C-alpha positions in Angstrom: 24.1 -22.3 1.6 22.8 -18.5 3.1 19.3 -17.6 3.1 19.3 -14.3 0.9 18.6 -11.5 3.5 15.7 -9.8 4.7 15.8 -6.4 3.3 15.2 -3.2 6.7 11.6 -2.3 6.7 11.6 1.0 5.1 13.3 -0.8 2.5 11.2 -3.4 2.0 8.0 -1.0 1.9 9.7 1.2 -0.2 10.5 -0.9 -2.9 6.5 -2.6 -2.9 4.9 0.5 -2.6 6.9 1.5 -5.8 6.1 -1.7 -8.1 2.3 -1.2 -6.5 2.6 2.3 -8.0 4.4 1.6 -11.0 2.2 -1.5 -11.9 -1.3 0.0 -11.2 -0.3 4.1 -12.3 -2.1 5.1 -8.8 -1.0 8.2 -6.9 0.4 7.0 -3.5 -0.9 8.9 -0.7 0.8 6.7 2.5 1.3 4.0 3.7 -1.2 3.6 6.8 0.2 -0.2 8.2 2.5 -2.9 7.9 2.4 -6.6 9.0 4.5 -10.0 8.6 2.7 -12.7 7.1 3.2 -16.4 7.1 4.0 -15.8 3.4 6.1 -12.8 3.7 4.6 -9.2 4.6 1.3 -7.2 4.7 1.4 -3.4 3.4 -1.8 -1.0 3.9 -1.6 2.0 1.6 -4.3 4.7 0.4 -3.9 6.1 -3.2 -5.4 9.0 -4.1 -8.6 8.3 -6.9 -10.4 11.2 -7.7 -8.4 14.2 -6.6 -10.7 17.4 -5.9 -11.5 20.7 -4.7 -11.7 21.1 -2.1 -9.3 18.7 -0.6 -11.3 16.9 2.1 -14.1 15.9 -1.0 -11.1 13.5 -2.5 -12.0 9.9 -3.0 -9.6 7.7 -1.8 -9.2 3.9 -2.0 -7.3 1.2 0.5 -5.3 -1.1 -1.2 -3.6 -4.3 0.6 -0.5 -5.1 -1.2 0.9 -8.8 -0.5 4.9 -9.1 -1.0 7.3 -11.5 -0.1 10.2 -12.0 2.2 12.5 -10.1 0.2 10.1 -6.9 -0.8 8.8 -8.0 -4.4 5.0 -7.6 -4.9 3.3 -10.9 -5.4 -1.0 -9.3 -5.8 -2.9 -6.2 -4.2 -6.8 -5.8 -4.1 -8.3 -3.3 -3.1 -10.1 -2.7 0.5 -12.1 -0.2 0.7 -13.0 3.5 -1.2 -13.7 6.7 1.0 -13.6 10.6 1.0 -10.6 12.2 2.5 -12.9 13.9 5.4 -14.3 11.2 6.7 -13.4 8.6 9.3 -13.4 4.9 9.9 -17.1 3.9 10.4 -18.9 6.7 8.7 
């Protein structure tokens, strides 16, 4: 019996992000990282928590999305919150 084929990375990420956005209702700003794990994939996304004017003061969060080999969302957690104008470590 053949094992299911792993989707192309861009298709896998798209599937995970779409499932997260539908489940959480969070507006995705960008994908900031993807890596293979022992159990599948880990995808980092930034979402807009609070839209402000000017946009540099908007509040965003980084979420880690855990997915299986086929790109199905298995879980997620918020890692940090920050303003758009902030840089890492500040």
